[in-house]
N, C-alpha and C positions, 0 to 999 in steps of 0.2 A: 804117558797114557796115549794110546792110539784111539782116535775117535772114528767110529764107523757111521755111515749114513745109510738109513734104510727107509723104505716106503711103508708107513704105518697102515696103509690101506691094503697092502699086499702081503705083509709079513705078519703071520699069526702070533709071533712072539710078542708083538706090541699089545695085542688083546689080552694075552695071558698076564703080561707084566702089569697092565693097568688094573686088571681084575684083582690082583693080590697086593698091590701097593697101598699102604694105609693113607697116603696123602694124595692119591689120585682123585680126580673129580670128574664130573660129567663133561668138562671141557677137554679131557683127555680121551673121551670115549670115541670109538670108531664112528658112531652115528653122527656126532658133532663134527668130526673131522671130514667125513664124507659130505656133509651138508655144506661146509665151507668150500670144498673142492668143486662140487656140482654147481653151486650157485654162482660163485665168483671166479672160478677157474684158477684158484690159488694152487701153487705147488707145495705139497706137504712133505716134510722130512722128519724123521726121528733120529736124534744123535745119541749114540750109545758107545760104551767101551766094549760091548759084546761083539765078537766077530761072528760071521755068518755060521749058523748052526749051534751057537752057544746060547745058553739061557741068559735073558737080560736081567741085570741087577741095577741098572741105572738108565736114565734117558731124559731127554728134553725134546718136546715136539715143537716144530716151528713151521711157519708158512713163509714162502717167498712171495711178496706182493710186488707186482710190476705194474707201474702206472705212469703214463706220460703226464698226468696232472700232479700227482703227489710224490713221484719218485719211486725207485726200487728200494726195498728194504726187507729185513728178516724180522718177523714178529711172532712172538709166542704168547698168545695167539690173537688174531683179529676177531673183533666182536665178542671176545670172551672176557668176562669180568676179571678173571684171574686164571693163571695156568702155572701151577707150581712146578719148578724143575724137580724131577723125581730122582734126586741124587742122594748119596750115602753120607757125604761129609763135606766140610768146607774146602778141603784140598781138591776134591772132584769138581766143585763149582768153579774154582780157578781154572782148571784144565779146560772145561767146556766154554767158559767165558773167553779165554784166550783163543780157542779155536774159532769161535764166532767173530771175534775181533779181526783175526787174520783173514777170514772169509769175507768180511765186510770191506776190508782194505783191498783185497785182491779183486773182488767183483765190483768195487766202486759203488757199493750200496750206500744209500743216504744214511741209514742207521740200522742198528740191531736193538730190539726191545724185548725185555722179559717182564712178565707180570706175576711175580711170586706172591703167594698168599701169606706164607709164614716166614720165609727166609729174607735176610737183608744182605745187601751187597755193598762192600766198602768201596769208596772212590778209588783206592789204590789198585783195584781190579780193573779199572778203566770204565766201569759203569757208573753213571751219574743219575740221581733221581730226576725223573722227567715230569710225572704227574702223580698227584696223591688224591685219594678218595676216602670216604668212610665206608667200611665194610660192616654190614649188619648180619647177625646170625642169631637164631632163636634156638635155645636148648630145650629139647622136648623130654628130658629126663624127669622133671617134676610131674605130678599128677595133672590130669585135665583141669581139676578144680583149682589147683595152684596156678596153672598157666592162665586160666580165665581170670583169676583174682589179680594177676599182675598186669592185665590189660587196662588201659586208661579208662577210667569210669565213664566219662562223658563222651569222649571222642570215639571209643571203640565199643565198650560193653553196651552202652545205651543204644548205639546204632545197630548192633547185632540184634538186640531185642526189638528195635523199631522194624528192622527187616522182617523179623518173624511175625510181628503183628500185622505188617502190611501184606503178609502172605506171599512173599517172593518165592517163586519156584526155583528149583536148583537141578542142574544136570551136569554130569561129568563124563568125560570119555575122550575119544579121539576120532570122531566121525568127521566126514567132509562137511556136514551141516554145522557142527560145532565150530569147525575151522572157519566157515563162512561167516558165522555170527561173530567170532573173535576178530576176524580181519575187518569187518565193518566197523566195529568199535575202535579198533586200532587206528583206522583212517581218521575218525573223529578226534581221537585223543591226540594224535600227532599234530593234527591241524590246530587244535586248541593250544598246544605248546609250541607252535610255530616251528615244527621239525618235519623233515621229509619222512614219509613212511618207508619202512623197509619193503623191498619188492615182495609181491605175493609168492613168487617162486621160492623165496627163502623159506617161508613157512610150509609150503608144499613139500619141499625137500626135508625139512625138519620132521614133518609128520611121517614121511616114508622112511627116513633113515633112523630116527630114534625109536620108532615102533612103540612098544608098550612102555617105554621109559618117558614118553611125553603124555601129558594130561592137560586137557582143557576143561575149565570149570566156568559155567555161565549161570548168572542169576537173571531172572526175568520177572517182569510185572505185567500181568495180563497178556502174556505171550510176547512181550517186547523185551529184547535184550537190554539190560541196564548196566551190567558190569561183567567182566570176564578176566580170568587168570590163565596163563600158560606156564606150566611147571615142567621141569626135567628131573629125573631121578637117577642117582648113581649110588648103589649100595645102600647105606643107611643115611644118606643125605638127599634132600630135595632142594632144588634150586628154583626160586621164584624168579622167572626170567622176564615175563612181560605181563603187565596189567593194564587194562583199558576200561573206560567207562563213558557213559553218556551223562554230561554234566546236568542235563535237565532232570535227572533222577537221583542226583547225589543225596538229596534229603532222605531217600529211602534206605540208605545204609548198605548198598549193594556190595561195595568193596570190603568193608569190615566183615560182612556176612560171609563172603567167599573165603577170606583169609581164615575165618574161624572154621569153616568146613575143611579147608586145607589142613589146619592144625589137627582137627579131630581125626581125619582120615589118615594123615601121616602118622600120628601117634598110634592108631590102631593097627597099622601095617608094619610097625617096627622101625620106623624112621627115628633117628636120634637127634637130628638137627635140620632146621630149615635155613637155607642160605637166602637172605633177603637181597643179596647183590650189593653192588657198589653205588655210591651216591656222591655227586659233586659236592665239594666242601662248601660251596656257596648256595646250595639248594636247601635252604633252611626249612622250607615246607615239607619236602620229602624226608629229610632227616628226622624232623619231629614226628611225622607220620609213622616211620619205622620204629622210632624210640617208643611210641605208645603201645607197641605190641610186647614190650618187655625184652626186646632184643639186646644183645651185647654188641657194642661197636668198637672197632679198632681201625687204625690207619692202614690203608692199603696203598703201597707205593710202587709205581712202575719205574724201571731203570732202562737207560739207553747208553749205547756206545755210538758216538758219531764223531767223525773228524771235524765236521763243520758244526759250529755252535748254533747257527741259525737253522731252525727246523721248518721254515716255510710258513704258509698261511695258517691262521687259526682254524680249528675244526668248526664245523657247522654249528655244533652246540654252543660254541664260545663266541660266535659272530652274531651280535645283535642285529646288524644291518641285514645279513642274510636271512635271519629268522623273521625279521619284519617283512622282507620281500616275499618269502614263502607263504606268509599268512594271507597274502592277497592273490596268490595264484589259484586258478581253478583246481579242483581236486584231481581231475584227470591229468593235468599238467604236473602236479606234485607227484603223483604216482609214477608217471613216466620219468621224471627227474630222479626219483629214488631208484628206479631200475637201472638208470644209466650211471649214477654217481656212487652208489654204495660200494661197489667193488674197489673204488679208488680211495675209500676212507678207512679201510681196515688197518 
């Protein structure tokens, strides 16, 4: 099989292919890819067996990340919870994997990484498991009454009812004002978890590139934002990508309230499932929180090919010393550090 390389932001065949492929997700969407390219300057490629002018029947989208800090590598895709290779069978997977391995060796990249949601890759193909997470998904095929009944009685249902008693107001949309309120809570949340905030330009680009596929939901108490969600939609699936809150108001139940609004609105608009995203295996609190919505979880494993076994320094989320250090930095310094460092972390 001959592998062809195309630019998914310039070749309309990619858009048509993603629109009709049953395993495509929002992370294959042009808007997501354009946000990655605009914000971090990543080079994007789609690999396919379709020659120029022929309809696409398979494809893998990848980013080339070049960094003097973390090395050059090929990733499918940075900052994406998963990115399924859109292939027809196992034999095709072998062909594409071998092509990427050869490119890695030729270009002297640090590694190649794929993040399949459903497929698994055998070690004999040269790809080895690198990281694993829990992946949570909520099936919306039951009735709203059934979905509400499977929510955790104390942690979720009672908090939704508490939010309603407290008279929390609710707004959904994609305005600049909602983005401002979202980002303000994101800064507080990232600081609470001792993590660098994503640069504001990332969210500005998401807002512009994803258009009506992006939705921000905000809960307020007496005009003060207490919780917010940012979701992305592709076809019959909605991805919960970011959630932020002010811990001073956690007792009001803002987050469960917003998730229930998300469930109600998704169900009424024909959405079949909500992707709750990946969770670190050792993050017991977040795993339990997602479980309490009645989600199904399964293991999500990333795979890498690398000639060198040593992969370098731990990520920021894994380094307790770095997280402790960030916790004491002024907010303006943390924001500046996020702008500088995030492109190296993809």
